[in-house]
N, C-alpha and C positions, 0 to 999 in steps of 0.2 A: 511515537515517531517524533523526532525533533522538527520544530518549525524553523525555517530559514527564510531569508529575504533574497529575492532575485530582482535586480534592476535591469530594465530594458527600455529601448527606444522603439516606438512604433507609431507610424503616421505623424512623425514630427513631435511626438510627445514622449516625455520620460515617465515611466511607470515603475513603481516598486510593488512587488507581489510577495506577500507573506503566505507561505504554503508549507504543508508537510509532504508534498509530493517530492520525489527525488529530482534533483536539479537537472539531471539528464532528460527526464520526461518533460520538464518545463521547456528546456531548450529544443526538444523535438517539436513541441506544439508551436513554439515561436518560429521555428524554421518552416513548419508547414504553412503558417500564416504569411510569412515572408514570401514563400513560393507562390501562394495564391495571389498575394498582392502584386507580385511581378507579372503574373499571367494577365491580370486585369489591366495593369498599366501598359502592357504591350499593345493592347487594343486602343486605349485612349487615356488621356490624362483627366482624372476626375478629382473633385474636391475631397478632402479627407473624410468628411462626414458621409459622403455618398460611398466612398471606398469602404468605410467601416460597415455600412449597412450591407453592401454587396458581399463583403467577406463573411459577415454574419449569416447571410442567406446561403452562401456557398458551403460554409461549415455545417449549417443545419441540414442542408440537402444531402451532403455526403454522410452525415451521421444517420439520417433516416434511411438512406439507401443501404448503408452497412447493416443497420438494425434489421431491415427487411431480409437482407441476404442471410444474416445470422439465423433469424427465425425460420426461414425456408430450409436452411441447412440442418437445423435442429430437428425439424419435422421429418426431413428425409432420413436422418440418422435414426430417429425413433422408429420409422417404418422399416428401415433395413434391419435394425436390431430385433424387431418383432418377427420379421420374416425369418431371420437366422434362428431365433429361439423356437419358432414354430417348426422349422425344418429339423433342428436338432431333437426336439421332442418327438417328432414323428419318426425320425431315422435312428434314434438311440437303440431301440430293440433290434433293428436289423444290423446294427454295427457291433453287436455283441456287448454293448455296455449296459449297465443297469443303473 
């Protein structure tokens, strides 16, 4: 995959990011951060370094929350798949299937 550069401004600083990620995904991440930044700034005006730490905390929290939800969903799907397999194994002879 080709590496490209994306330049963006965040918290009053200009950054250039070299990445092989699709530009659309990078823009999605930046939009997410801008949205979080706007939410924080609605509450109060904070210095850039505190805002950066708060954004880092928010993103880490949301990541861990999504990770836990994903793991719980995977466990649920495994349990449901096992239940279905057990049911089919038990019911196959009565359904006339071999």
